[in-house]
Structure formats: structure tokens, C-alpha cells
N, C-alpha and C positions, 0 to 999 in steps of 0.2 A: 517417556514422551509426554507431553506439552501438547492438550486435548477444551477442544470448543466446541458446541453444541449451539449450532445454523437458525434462531426465533426464522416462524417465516411470518412476515407481514406483508398478506399481501394489499392492504390497502396501502401500502409507499409507492403500487406497481401508478396509481392514478393522480401522483405529487409532485408538484415541483420542488424543484432537489433540498431548496430552502425547508420546505418542507416536511420533507425526508428529516432532514436534520433535527425541523423540532419535535417530530413522532417518533422519531429510534431512540431519543433525549428515555421514554417510557416503556419505551416495546422489543432496543432489541440487546441485548448480549453486550457488557463492555469487559470489557479488556485492558488495562496496565504493560505496556511498553516498559521492561524496567531492565530488562538482562544485559547485563557487563561485564564482555565477554574476555577484554583484550588490555589487560591489564594499564598499555601507553595510555586510550583515552581514556580513560578515567568523567569524564563530563558526562553524565547523565540530566538531559532534561524531562521536566513532564513530562508523562509524552499516555494519551491515551487513545483505542479508536472502538465504536461501535459497530458493527455486525449485524445483519440480519437479512432476507431473502424475500423477492415476487415472487413469482411465477415466472416470469424471465430476467431479472436481474438481482446478483448480486450485489448490497450498501453496505458500503464502511464509508464512516464517518470520524473523521481523527481530529485530536486533540489536543494543543502542540503548547509549549509555551518556557522560552528558556532563552539560550542569552544567539543576536543578531539575528540577523536575518538575512534572506542571500537571493534574487532569482534573478538568475543572469541568460539562463535560455529560458524562450518563448516561443520556440516550435517543436510542435511532436517531432518525435522519433531524435530531440538532442537528447543531449548529458544534461542527464536533470542530476545524480550523486553533491554534487563538489556543491552546489545550492542547498536552501533549505528547502528539507528530502523527506518524504516517507511512500516505502513498498510495500507494495505483497507478490509473496511470486505463489505458483502452488504446481502440482499434477495431481493426472488422474492420478490411481492406487495402481492406476493398468500397464504403466504408458512409461517410456522412457526421456517421452518432450518434454520440458518440465516449460510457463511461462511468466513471466518478471512482469509483474503491473510499478514504474516506476512513475511519482509525480511531483515533482516543486508543486511552494509552497505558492504561484498564482496559477498551479494549475494543468503545468507542459507535463507534457505525456512524455515519457520513456515505454513501450512493448514490444515481443520479442520473446522465439517462442523453438528451445531446440533442445539439444541431450546435453549440452554446457556451454563454460564462462565464452568459450572461443567458435560455439555453432550454434550461431543465432541468427536465426531470418525474423528480420526484421514487420511489424506491423504495415499494413498500406492508410491508408491519409485514409480510406476507403475505414478502414478501422479502427483507428483514430477518434473517425466523426461519433463513431457509436459508442465511446463511453460516454460517459455526464460527467460534466462538471463543479462543483463552485466553492467556492473559495469566499473565507470573509477576507482575504485581504484582491489588493485593486488592482490588476492579470495589466501588467504591463510587468515593464523587465528593470534590474533596481541591482544597483550595484549593494555590495553587504554594508547593513546599517548594524549600526553599533546594542549596546543597550542590550535591555531584556528585555524578548516582546510576542502578541500573544499569538497560534491562530487555530482556523478550523476549515476545516475539505474534506467538503463527500463529494462520494463519484457514487455510477451507480456501475456494473459492468455486468455488460451483458452474458449468458452463461456461456451462449453460443460464439462468443475469444473465449472460453476455459477448455473450449474442447466437449464442454460436458453438450447435452440433450435435455435444456430443461424442463417434458415432457416425462424425464424419468432421471430425475438426477440420483446418485449411486449414494448410498449405508455416506462415504466417507471418499473422502481427498485427502493429498495433501496438503501442507503448504505452512507461511513462515513471512510473518509483519515484521518491522523497520524503518528506523528511522534513519540517520544521514546524515554530513554537512559537511563534505571531504574538503573545502577550499573554506570554511568560514576559518574565522581566530581561537576558536573550540573546535574543533573534530569530533565528534562520535560515531560512533556504532552499536547503536543499543536496539535489542532484538525481544522479540517476543518470545518463541519458546530458545532457549538453548546451542550456542556452535560449540562442539569441541574441535576449534582448529586452532590452528600457533599467532594468526595470523586473521585481520578481517577479509571474508569473504563469506556476502551473500552467498552467492549458486554453490550451495551445497543444496545438492534435496535431498539425504542421506538423512541428515539434520533439518528435515521441516519435522514439524510435531501435523497433529491428529485434524481436520479437521468434519464434521457432521452435519447431517442436513438430517 
């Protein structure tokens, strides 16, 4: 099982997300997202993420460089996986429910919780407002742009939205990190922790890795 330990960097809690991204460059854990699980989708953009935690939020800073850039979804709750998209799925070790946090390159978010792909409760508008986001891409929708593009996205997710008590985090949770862009000229499904299934499926908590606090 793939595993990582999240650094505790409390100073991040008092910073704007642009500053968070700069601080994480030296004080977070950096991981590559480079696993190709399905041979029929061989394209692999360059993807990495920084991860750290403060007292109330989990911080993720994604780096992406690859072919095409697409951002059709511009309202939280819309499907973002057809766009240039990064994702974080997690669950508590003692829980049947898991939560998906999906973001396109302009910061639009789709988030929900449930026991499976078809049994999910979407986040409310108030919950979406609690997820802070900063992107290097202008925050307006656009059709696919061809060529090579590089972008970064920083998000701060309150532990409460993950079903966790910030004052008493568990030793470990389970989770995975994904990159996709289903409806671009170069569709791809790249993961941090391997998924051993016959076809692309990110809703598979049995293949989550270990995230240690």
C-alpha cells in the first residue's frame, strides 16, 4: 500500500492561498502522481502535489504540465472530470463513507460523500464556500485549448468537511490523488496510488493508500 505522512505547518493557517503555495514549496511533502493503470490510456502529463496541514485545514498544491487545457464547468457542483481536473478522495478508516473533492483548472469544485459511485450526497452551497481555492488560470470557463500548458491549483479543505475532528485527528486515513481530463484530445487517468481494476474507476476506496497525520 502506498503511504505518505502529512507535515504539520501551522503557519499556513494565517496566510492567503497565494502565500500558502509559496510556503509549501519548502515546508510540505511533495509527491508525484505518475501511475498509469490502464494501457488504453497511456498519456501521462507531468503531475505532482504538495501536501501539508494546519490546525483546521488540509492544504494541497497541485502542479500540472501537459497537452490541452479545458474548463467548461464554472459552477460548483457541476461535473469537472471532463475538464483539466485534479482530484482527492478520502475516508476515515472506520467509515464506509468516503468523500470526493474534484477541481478543474479554474477551481470549480465537485464534492460529495457516500458509500459508492451511485450513492452520493452532494455538498451544499455553504460547504462549497468553505473550500478555499487559488489557481494560476484565470477563473472563467473556456473550451479546450490545444498545445502544452502548465498550471497550478492550491486548495484548503477544512477537516470538518472531511468528517474529521480538527482537535483530534486520527493517526491515519485512507485516500488517493488523481489527474484526469476525460473529454480532451488526450484523455488520461493518472493516479498516486495504483488501482488494480480492469477499466478506469476512481470510486474504489479499497485501492486507497494510507495518509498519516
